[in-house]
N, C-alpha and C positions, 0 to 999 in steps of 0.2 A: 149350543147357544150361538146365535147369529152374531156376527161382528160388524163393525163399521168398515166402510171401504171408501177409497177415493176413486172416483169414476172419471175417466178422461177420454175425450174424443179430440183427435188432431187431424187436420187436413194438410197433406203435403202435395204441392203442385210441382211436379217433376219436369225437368227439361225434356222436350220431346224425344231427344236422342237416347234418353235413359228410361223412358216410360215402359217399354216392353221388358226391360231387364231389372226394373226396380226391386222386385222381390229377391233377385240374386244379390243385389247390393245390400239389402237389409237382412239377409238370411242369418248371418252370424249374430248380429245384434238381436234379432228376434229370438233365436234359440237361447242366447245367454239370458235375455230378459225373462223368458218363460221359465227358465230354471231357477230364478230368484225365489227364495222361500215365501215372500209376501205377494208374489204375482198371482192374481186370480185368473186373468186372461189378458192376452196381448194379440189382437186379431186385426189383420190388414184386409181391406177390401178396395177394389178399384171402382171408381165412380162410373156409373153407366151413362152419365151426361158429359163427362170430360175425361177422355182416356189418359190425360196427363196428371190426373188427380187420384191420390190414394188416401183412404180414410183409415185411421188407426183407432180402434176402440180398445181401451185398456183399463184394467182395474187392479188396485193393490189393496191389501189388508191395511186397515188403520193408517199408520204413517209409513208404511213400507215404501212408498214412492220416494221418500227421502234417500233411502239406501239405493234405489234405482238411479236417481239423478247424480249420485256421487260415485257410481260404479265405474270401473275401468272401461267396460263395454259401452257405457253411455258417453263417457269422455271421448272414446274412439269415434263413436257415431257423430259426435259434435264436430269432429274434424273431417270425417270422411263424407258425410251426407250433404252438407250445405252446398258444395260445388255442383251437386247434381240437381239442385232445386232452382225453380224459376223465381221463387219468392220465399220469404220467411213463413214457415208453417203457421196455421191458425189453430188455436187450442181453446177448449172449454173444459173446466174440471170442477167437480163438486164433491163434497163429502156426503156420503149416504149412510143411513143408519143400519142398513142391512147389506150383506155381502153375497147375495144371490139374485138370479133373474126372477122376475115375476112372469106369470102367464098373461098373455094378451087375451083376456076374457071375451072381448068383443069379436074375436075370431076363433073361438074355441072349436076344437076338432073333437068330434065324438068318437 
């Protein structure tokens, strides 16, 4: 049975002096989050248009995001990461009725 998930996309604009080492700064936070029982995915990408911007795509089962934002590693990230940022991250989140990816049929590969 498929479950519901909260789907989140966040944009982090990093100070230029930390842009090339950002993944090192978030490595512990990323590993701890991926180990959470309700985490479906937690994936970073670097913007191809702005080398100082990273995009985080994350998903959690049902209400597992609540456990994420109250975790010790999240609280540590709240302290450690803002000094490395140019601005407050932007975020969008929504609850979805299914907890898996769909195929992009318009670009189906035979």
